[in-house]
N, C-alpha and C positions, 0 to 999 in steps of 0.2 A: 666077826660077825655081830650083824646087829639085834638092836632090843626087839625087830618085830620077826625074828627068824626062829624057829621052832629049835629049841635046844639051846638059846642063849640065856644067860643069868638074867633072871627079873630083877635083881640089885645092880646089874653093870649098865646103868640106864646111860652113862658117858663112855662106852667103849665106841661107838660109832664118832665120837669127836677125838678121844686119846686111842688111837690106831696104829699107830708106827711106832718102829723101833728109837727112832730120832725124838718123837714126843716123849715116849716112856724114858729114856736118857734126860731130856731136859726136866722134866716131873723129878726126877730122882736127884739133879743137881740142886733145884729150886727148895725142896721140901726137906732135904738131909741135914743134919747138922752133928755137934759132937754128941749128941742126946742119943740119935738115932741115926745111923747109918744107912743111908739108901741105895741100892741097886738095883739097874733095869735086869729083866729078864725077859725071854721072848713072850712070856705069857704073862707078865707083870712087873711085881716088884718085889725085894726082899727087905726087910728092916731089922737091923742088928742094933741091940743096945751094948752099951760098955760093959755088960756083964758077960756077954756072950749069947745072949737069948737072940733066937733069929724067928722072925715072922714073916711068914709067905702072903702076900697079897695079890690077888688078881684083877681086882677092880678099886677106883680110887677111893671108895667108900670103905673099903676094908683096909687102904694103904694109910687114910688118916686114921682109923683106930687102931692099927701097929703103932704109930706115931706118938699117940695118947698115951698107950700101952707103956711105953718106954720113956714118958714123962717128959716128951719134949712141949715146950711151952708153945703158947699160941703166938704165932709170927705176925710181924708188922706187913699188913696185907699189901698196904703200898708199894712197900720193897719187893713184892714176888714178881719179878719183870723178869721176860726173856731178852735174849739180844735182837738188837734192831735187824739182823740180818737172817733171823729165824725164819725159816719156810717151812709152813705147814700146809697139811692136805685141808681140802675144805671138809667139813665134816660129811659122814654118810647120812642118808634123808633116814627119818624116823617114819616109816612106813605105816605105823600104828594109827588106827581110827580115834582121832580123839574124841574125849565127852567130858560133859560137865557134871560136878557133884554138886548138889543144892542140899543144904540140910539147915533146922532153924537154930541150931546151936554148933559150937564149936566140936563139943564132945561127939556129937553126931555124924557130923564132917568127917573128923578123925576116924570114926568106926568104919564109914562107908569109904575114905581113901584106902586104909588099911583092907580092906576087904579086897578092893581092886587092885592093889599091889601084890597081894597073897594068891590071888585066884589064877588058873589056869590060862584064863583069857586074858591075864595080862602083857602075854605075848602077842596079841592082836590088836588090842585096845590101849590108849593111855590116858588117865585123867590129864587134861589142858586146862580146866577152870574149876575153882573151888570158891562156893559162897556159902560162909559158915555161919551167917547171920550176923555178925559182929561190923560188917561195914568196912573192915581194914583194908587199906589200899596194898597193894604188893609192892615192895619197893624194887627195883630196877638199876641194876650195877652196869656201868657201859664200859667196855674192851675194845680194843682193836686186833685183837688175837684170841680165837675159840680156844687154842691151850690154855692161854692164863687166866681166861673167864673161867675153865672148867677146874681147873686148879685152886683159884680164889674163891669160887662159889661152892665147890665140894668140902673145902677147908674149914668155911666161914660154918657150913652144917654144920661139921662134926664139931665145932666149937660152940655150938647152940644159938647162931645169929639168926636162923631159920625158924625157931621155935614159935607156934601159936601166929605164924605169918606167912605169906608168899614173898620170896625173897628169888629173884631172877636175875638172869645175867642177859643183855643185850651186847652182839657182837656184830659192828658193822665191817663186813667184809668186802672186796672189791667190788664184787656183783649180785651179794645179797647181804639179808641181816638175817642171823642167827641167835633165837633167843632159848635160853636154857631156862626151864622151868622146875620150881621146887616150892613144895606146899608144906609147913609145919617139920621141916628137918627132913623131908624124903625128897629125893630126885625123882621127876613126874617124867621127863622128856624133854624133847625140843620140836620148835617149828624153826621152818627155814622160807623167808620169802624174798622172792625174787626183785631185785631193783624197787624197792620200797623206800620212801623218804622217810625222814624222820616223823613219828607218829606223835601221838599228845598223851602218851602213856605217862605214867609218874616216874620221873628216873632221878636219880640221886649221883649224878655225875663224882666220881672221886669220894662218895662218902660211904663210909661202911658202917653199917647201923648195929647200933648196940643189940642184944639179945631181946628178943620179943617176950 
């Protein structure tokens, strides 16, 4: 179910990206550990602690919350990698109408973004740009896999790396460029550009920024 469909979960912004059982299995293998055993299910994942506690997660956000609740430490993001032969589907399009949020201060921007994310119309529009008056540049991490980009970006948000800033993932696929967009720790959505050459956006290839 896509983020723009009636009945979709507002917080499930990555469901058009991580959408097959093969991808969910790959996620489970990459993020699971002795501290938190992760298994894929038809609708998400389960996270089990060594003490027997089990957490059900339907979204990537819930999955990372479950891992944190089990005490799993932050992984080395450079080491979160898929097999070279991993075959993934192209993300489904995010058909919601993009909009911009402009505010004089970060606090006001946070308030406006929060209102958009909580409102019923979030199924039909998505925040694509946030101008909070600070002039802080969006950090862009580059990947060659949408699955890996979604795993790493959502995990970094859970560990606080997106607080107070924009942190995006840019994925160069064979026929398109997918950009996963976040701001201040919130997943906003994504864009897909067909046959686009590299842009002049600020990029941090292989760099994983500290918490903002």
